[in-house]
VEXDREN-2710 file (C-alpha; in Angstrom, 1 decimal):
% VEXDREN-2710
k/r/px/py/pz
1/MET/29.6/-30.0/-20.3
2/SER/26.8/-27.7/-19.2
3/THR/25.5/-27.8/-15.6
4/ARG/21.7/-27.7/-15.1
5/TYR/20.7/-26.3/-11.8
6/GLU/17.3/-27.3/-10.3
7/THR/17.0/-24.3/-7.9
8/PRO/16.4/-21.4/-10.3
9/PRO/13.4/-22.9/-12.0
10/ALA/12.0/-24.1/-8.6
11/VAL/12.3/-20.5/-7.3
12/ASP/10.6/-19.2/-10.3
13/ASN/7.8/-21.7/-9.9
14/TYR/7.4/-20.8/-6.2
15/LEU/7.3/-17.1/-6.8
16/GLY/4.8/-17.6/-9.6
17/ALA/2.5/-19.7/-7.4
18/ARG/2.9/-17.2/-4.6
19/ARG/1.9/-14.4/-6.9
20/ALA/-1.1/-16.4/-8.2
21/LEU/-2.2/-17.0/-4.6
22/ILE/-2.0/-13.3/-3.8
23/ASP/-3.9/-12.4/-6.9
24/ALA/-6.6/-14.9/-6.1
25/MET/-7.0/-13.7/-2.5
26/ARG/-7.3/-10.1/-3.7
27/ALA/-9.8/-11.1/-6.4
28/ASP/-11.9/-12.9/-3.8
29/GLN/-11.7/-9.9/-1.5
30/LYS/-12.8/-7.6/-4.3
31/GLY/-15.5/-10.0/-5.2
32/GLY/-17.0/-9.8/-1.7
33/VAL/-15.6/-12.8/0.0
34/SER/-14.9/-12.1/3.7
35/ALA/-11.3/-11.8/4.9
36/ASN/-12.0/-14.5/7.4
37/ASP/-13.1/-16.9/4.7
38/ILE/-10.1/-16.1/2.6
39/ALA/-7.8/-16.6/5.6
40/ARG/-9.5/-20.0/6.2
41/MET/-9.0/-21.0/2.5
42/ALA/-5.3/-19.9/2.5
43/MET/-4.5/-21.5/5.8
44/ALA/-2.3/-24.2/4.3
45/ALA/-0.1/-21.4/2.8
46/TRP/-0.1/-18.7/5.4
47/SER/-1.3/-18.2/9.0
48/ARG/-4.6/-16.5/9.6
49/PRO/-3.0/-13.3/11.1
50/ILE/-0.6/-12.9/8.2
51/THR/-3.4/-13.3/5.6
52/LEU/-5.8/-10.9/7.4
53/ASP/-3.0/-8.3/7.8
54/TYR/-2.1/-8.7/4.1
55/LEU/-5.7/-8.2/3.0
56/LYS/-6.2/-5.3/5.3
57/THR/-3.0/-3.6/3.9
58/TRP/-4.0/-4.0/0.3
59/GLU/-7.6/-2.9/1.0
60/LEU/-6.4/0.3/2.5
61/ARG/-3.9/0.8/-0.4
62/ASP/-6.7/0.3/-2.9
63/ASP/-9.1/2.6/-1.1
64/VAL/-6.5/5.4/-0.9
65/GLN/-5.6/4.9/-4.6
66/THR/-9.2/5.4/-5.5
67/LEU/-9.5/8.5/-3.3
68/ILE/-6.3/10.0/-4.9
69/GLU/-7.6/9.4/-8.4
70/GLN/-11.1/10.8/-7.7
71/ALA/-9.6/13.9/-6.1
72/GLY/-7.4/14.5/-9.1
73/LEU/-4.2/14.2/-7.1
74/LYS/-2.6/11.4/-9.1
75/SER/0.1/13.7/-10.6
76/TYR/1.1/14.8/-7.0
77/VAL/1.0/11.6/-4.9
78/ASP/0.9/7.9/-5.2
79/VAL/0.3/5.1/-2.7
80/ALA/2.1/1.8/-2.3
81/ALA/1.9/-1.3/-0.1
82/THR/5.1/-2.9/1.2
83/GLY/6.0/-6.3/2.5
84/ALA/5.8/-9.8/1.3
85/ALA/3.5/-12.3/2.9
86/SER/5.7/-12.8/5.9
87/GLY/7.2/-9.3/6.0
88/ALA/6.2/-6.0/7.4
89/ARG/3.2/-4.5/5.7
90/GLU/2.8/-0.8/5.4
91/VAL/0.7/1.6/3.2
92/ARG/2.7/4.6/2.1
93/LEU/1.7/7.8/0.6
94/ILE/4.5/9.0/-1.7
95/ILE/5.2/12.4/-3.3
96/VAL/5.6/11.9/-7.0
97/CYS/5.8/15.6/-8.1
98/ASP/8.8/17.8/-7.9
99/PRO/8.1/20.8/-5.6
100/VAL/10.5/22.9/-7.6
101/GLU/8.5/22.2/-10.8
102/THR/5.1/22.4/-9.1
103/PRO/3.5/25.9/-9.1
104/PRO/3.9/27.3/-5.6
105/GLU/0.2/27.8/-5.0
106/GLU/-0.5/24.2/-5.9
107/TRP/2.3/22.9/-3.7
108/ALA/1.2/25.1/-0.8
109/GLY/-2.4/23.8/-1.0
110/LEU/-1.4/20.1/-1.4
111/PRO/-1.1/19.2/2.3
112/GLY/-4.5/20.6/3.0
113/ARG/-6.2/18.8/0.1
114/ILE/-4.5/15.5/1.1
115/GLY/-5.3/16.0/4.8
116/GLU/-9.0/16.7/4.1
117/LEU/-9.2/13.8/1.8
118/LEU/-7.7/11.3/4.3
119/ALA/-9.6/12.7/7.3
120/ALA/-12.9/12.5/5.5
121/SER/-12.3/8.8/4.9
122/GLU/-11.0/8.2/8.5
123/ILE/-7.5/7.5/7.4
124/THR/-4.6/8.8/9.5
125/TRP/-0.9/9.4/8.8
126/ALA/2.3/9.2/10.7
127/PHE/5.9/10.0/10.2
128/PRO/8.0/6.9/9.4
129/GLU/9.9/7.2/12.7
130/GLY/6.7/7.7/14.6
131/GLU/7.1/11.4/15.2
132/GLU/4.0/13.5/15.5
133/LEU/4.3/16.1/12.7
134/PRO/1.7/17.9/10.6
135/LEU/1.2/16.6/7.1
136/THR/2.8/19.9/5.8
137/ALA/6.1/19.1/7.4
138/LEU/6.1/15.5/6.1
139/LEU/5.4/16.6/2.5
140/ASP/7.9/19.5/2.7
141/ASP/10.6/17.0/3.7
142/GLN/9.7/14.7/0.8
143/GLU/9.3/11.8/3.1
144/TYR/6.7/9.1/2.6
145/VAL/3.8/9.0/4.9
146/LEU/2.5/5.9/6.6
147/LEU/-1.2/5.5/6.4
148/ALA/-3.6/3.6/8.7
149/ARG/-7.4/3.4/9.3
150/ALA/-8.4/5.7/12.2
END
């Protein structure tokens, strides 16, 4: 006799619906719908502050991703957003190149290039533990860098 559980397919359905809602909210945002209007439409699923924070996080992530690609830095760094709808949301700049395999002159110039790129777009960085360190120290330690709008 085989046992049929109801929970696994229900979880799959829930996660699929959640992903569809997130995709729809991001599509609306990219289509020019205001974050406040999206938060109002999604109110039955998530609170307004959670929706606004989520949209703000992904907008910053998308903006930084575009900057990285336009500056030709995609082979050195990447950007990611963390957190589910109810979890902590952060935008992280992540080193994706190996400093040992990266030519020394390129590695040495990387913090300056990244710093200028972010500063020109009024984006700031911080060490994950909140320490105040220059971008060079963060990149040398291979830590991710938290990003925020200035």
